[in-house]
Short mmCIF file of the C-alpha atoms (twelve columns), coordinates in Angstrom:
data_MODEL
# 
_entry.id   MODEL 
# 
loop_
_atom_site.group_PDB 
_atom_site.id 
_atom_site.type_symbol 
_atom_site.label_atom_id 
_atom_site.label_alt_id 
_atom_site.label_comp_id 
_atom_site.label_asym_id 
_atom_site.label_seq_id 
_atom_site.Cartn_x 
_atom_site.Cartn_y 
_atom_site.Cartn_z 
_atom_site.pdbx_PDB_model_num 
ATOM 1   C CA . UNK A 1   26.725 86.422  -28.134 1 
ATOM 2   C CA . UNK A 2   30.635 87.062  -28.114 1 
ATOM 3   C CA . UNK A 3   29.907 89.746  -24.965 1 
ATOM 4   C CA . UNK A 4   27.936 87.209  -23.380 1 
ATOM 5   C CA . UNK A 5   30.901 84.466  -23.523 1 
ATOM 6   C CA . UNK A 6   33.400 86.884  -22.082 1 
ATOM 7   C CA . UNK A 7   30.660 87.669  -19.255 1 
ATOM 8   C CA . UNK A 8   30.907 84.301  -18.713 1 
ATOM 9   C CA . UNK A 9   34.678 83.489  -18.420 1 
ATOM 10  C CA . UNK A 10  35.086 86.535  -16.562 1 
ATOM 11  C CA . UNK A 11  32.615 85.442  -13.453 1 
ATOM 12  C CA . UNK A 12  34.545 82.148  -13.753 1 
ATOM 13  C CA . UNK A 13  37.745 83.953  -13.036 1 
ATOM 14  C CA . UNK A 14  36.182 85.316  -10.223 1 
ATOM 15  C CA . UNK A 15  34.670 82.360  -8.897  1 
ATOM 16  C CA . UNK A 16  37.799 80.504  -9.610  1 
ATOM 17  C CA . UNK A 17  39.634 83.608  -7.609  1 
ATOM 18  C CA . UNK A 18  37.068 83.546  -4.858  1 
ATOM 19  C CA . UNK A 19  38.054 79.708  -4.444  1 
ATOM 20  C CA . UNK A 20  41.459 79.928  -4.411  1 
ATOM 21  C CA . UNK A 21  41.173 82.458  -1.776  1 
ATOM 22  C CA . UNK A 22  38.756 80.549  0.238   1 
ATOM 23  C CA . UNK A 23  41.506 77.809  0.301   1 
ATOM 24  C CA . UNK A 24  44.284 80.021  1.178   1 
ATOM 25  C CA . UNK A 25  41.985 81.172  4.013   1 
ATOM 26  C CA . UNK A 26  41.153 77.815  4.948   1 
ATOM 27  C CA . UNK A 27  44.892 76.882  5.230   1 
ATOM 28  C CA . UNK A 28  46.678 79.805  7.009   1 
ATOM 29  C CA . UNK A 29  49.092 79.828  8.407   1 
ATOM 30  C CA . UNK A 30  50.074 76.851  6.718   1 
ATOM 31  C CA . UNK A 31  50.782 76.572  3.283   1 
ATOM 32  C CA . UNK A 32  48.788 74.990  0.355   1 
ATOM 33  C CA . UNK A 33  50.466 72.898  -2.175  1 
ATOM 34  C CA . UNK A 34  49.823 74.047  -5.693  1 
ATOM 35  C CA . UNK A 35  48.343 70.964  -7.088  1 
ATOM 36  C CA . UNK A 36  45.550 72.057  -4.533  1 
ATOM 37  C CA . UNK A 37  45.393 75.224  -6.747  1 
ATOM 38  C CA . UNK A 38  45.860 73.366  -9.775  1 
ATOM 39  C CA . UNK A 39  42.311 71.503  -9.035  1 
ATOM 40  C CA . UNK A 40  40.744 74.633  -9.250  1 
ATOM 41  C CA . UNK A 41  42.454 76.233  -12.241 1 
ATOM 42  C CA . UNK A 42  44.991 74.927  -14.155 1 
ATOM 43  C CA . UNK A 43  45.961 78.500  -14.543 1 
ATOM 44  C CA . UNK A 44  46.256 79.508  -10.701 1 
ATOM 45  C CA . UNK A 45  49.470 81.449  -11.628 1 
ATOM 46  C CA . UNK A 46  47.482 83.850  -13.450 1 
ATOM 47  C CA . UNK A 47  44.524 84.047  -10.588 1 
ATOM 48  C CA . UNK A 48  47.088 84.619  -7.868  1 
ATOM 49  C CA . UNK A 49  48.618 87.431  -10.247 1 
ATOM 50  C CA . UNK A 50  45.247 89.073  -9.696  1 
ATOM 51  C CA . UNK A 51  44.306 88.687  -6.188  1 
ATOM 52  C CA . UNK A 52  47.232 90.091  -5.452  1 
ATOM 53  C CA . UNK A 53  47.941 92.784  -8.216  1 
ATOM 54  C CA . UNK A 54  44.154 94.004  -8.603  1 
ATOM 55  C CA . UNK A 55  42.587 93.046  -4.974  1 
ATOM 56  C CA . UNK A 56  45.840 93.630  -3.202  1 
ATOM 57  C CA . UNK A 57  46.247 90.530  -1.225  1 
ATOM 58  C CA . UNK A 58  49.303 89.188  -0.123  1 
ATOM 59  C CA . UNK A 59  50.124 86.110  -0.662  1 
ATOM 60  C CA . UNK A 60  53.604 84.356  -0.499  1 
ATOM 61  C CA . UNK A 61  55.037 81.515  -2.587  1 
ATOM 62  C CA . UNK A 62  58.104 79.707  -1.646  1 
ATOM 63  C CA . UNK A 63  59.156 76.417  -3.644  1 
ATOM 64  C CA . UNK A 64  60.460 73.499  -2.081  1 
ATOM 65  C CA . UNK A 65  63.059 70.619  -3.101  1 
ATOM 66  C CA . UNK A 66  62.674 67.227  -2.006  1 
ATOM 67  C CA . UNK A 67  64.771 64.406  -3.023  1 
ATOM 68  C CA . UNK A 68  65.779 66.452  -6.378  1 
ATOM 69  C CA . UNK A 69  61.869 67.436  -6.775  1 
ATOM 70  C CA . UNK A 70  60.655 70.743  -6.662  1 
ATOM 71  C CA . UNK A 71  56.992 71.816  -4.999  1 
ATOM 72  C CA . UNK A 72  55.647 74.872  -5.218  1 
ATOM 73  C CA . UNK A 73  53.412 76.273  -2.306  1 
ATOM 74  C CA . UNK A 74  50.999 79.379  -1.510  1 
ATOM 75  C CA . UNK A 75  50.167 81.027  1.597   1 
ATOM 76  C CA . UNK A 76  47.989 83.762  2.500   1 
ATOM 77  C CA . UNK A 77  50.080 86.759  3.694   1 
ATOM 78  C CA . UNK A 78  49.182 88.486  7.214   1 
ATOM 79  C CA . UNK A 79  46.900 91.633  5.660   1 
ATOM 80  C CA . UNK A 80  45.809 92.917  2.416   1 
ATOM 81  C CA . UNK A 81  46.563 96.026  0.715   1 
ATOM 82  C CA . UNK A 82  45.016 98.625  -1.195  1 
ATOM 83  C CA . UNK A 83  45.691 98.358  -5.130  1 
ATOM 84  C CA . UNK A 84  48.355 100.972 -6.037  1 
ATOM 85  C CA . UNK A 85  45.362 103.050 -8.178  1 
ATOM 86  C CA . UNK A 86  43.412 103.215 -4.531  1 
ATOM 87  C CA . UNK A 87  46.823 104.629 -2.976  1 
ATOM 88  C CA . UNK A 88  47.342 107.282 -5.264  1 
ATOM 89  C CA . UNK A 89  43.382 108.343 -5.353  1 
ATOM 90  C CA . UNK A 90  43.482 108.422 -1.271  1 
ATOM 91  C CA . UNK A 91  47.035 110.366 -1.609  1 
ATOM 92  C CA . UNK A 92  45.424 113.028 -3.543  1 
ATOM 93  C CA . UNK A 93  47.730 111.866 -6.543  1 
ATOM 94  C CA . UNK A 94  46.767 110.484 -9.982  1 
ATOM 95  C CA . UNK A 95  48.895 109.105 -12.567 1 
ATOM 96  C CA . UNK A 96  48.380 112.349 -14.649 1 
ATOM 97  C CA . UNK A 97  48.636 114.935 -12.199 1 
ATOM 98  C CA . UNK A 98  52.035 116.119 -10.613 1 
ATOM 99  C CA . UNK A 99  50.087 116.912 -7.434  1 
ATOM 100 C CA . UNK A 100 53.203 115.993 -5.470  1 
ATOM 101 C CA . UNK A 101 55.779 118.737 -7.390  1 
ATOM 102 C CA . UNK A 102 53.016 121.317 -7.142  1 
ATOM 103 C CA . UNK A 103 53.325 120.746 -3.469  1 
ATOM 104 C CA . UNK A 104 56.712 120.805 -3.300  1 
ATOM 105 C CA . UNK A 105 56.954 124.185 -5.963  1 
ATOM 106 C CA . UNK A 106 59.559 122.641 -7.773  1 
ATOM 107 C CA . UNK A 107 60.291 119.978 -10.813 1 
ATOM 108 C CA . UNK A 108 62.099 117.480 -8.689  1 
ATOM 109 C CA . UNK A 109 60.256 114.726 -7.261  1 
ATOM 110 C CA . UNK A 110 62.614 115.215 -4.026  1 
ATOM 111 C CA . UNK A 111 62.444 118.487 -3.590  1 
ATOM 112 C CA . UNK A 112 65.519 121.235 -3.896  1 
ATOM 113 C CA . UNK A 113 68.511 119.261 -4.641  1 
ATOM 114 C CA . UNK A 114 71.071 122.108 -4.722  1 
ATOM 115 C CA . UNK A 115 73.703 121.709 -2.056  1 
ATOM 116 C CA . UNK A 116 73.631 123.445 0.985   1 
ATOM 117 C CA . UNK A 117 75.411 126.361 1.128   1 
ATOM 118 C CA . UNK A 118 77.789 127.638 4.142   1 
ATOM 119 C CA . UNK A 119 79.058 130.921 5.005   1 
ATOM 120 C CA . UNK A 120 82.843 131.364 4.185   1 
# 
């Protein structure tokens, strides 16, 4: 029964993420006030974090101060970027591999760092 509840909460999160993404894309390129996102999910920051980190969406945020009151706003960025896991896979790298070091034949990430020698 606990797994069914967990599945429901995950689908609820995905649904909230999709609704937030839809709202941001509908308002694009304008800013969406944080209270509008809070109508979808009171944990909208968590959903935005997930959209940014796991789904690769560029979501900008800003805080406007008007009459001493802060107003948070969000908007969809210009394009999506793949998650870092996919970037590593596409480059032939994995978190456990040392493919970069093997290509360069050195233990340094930056290649041979020895100073250049000039003939005297």
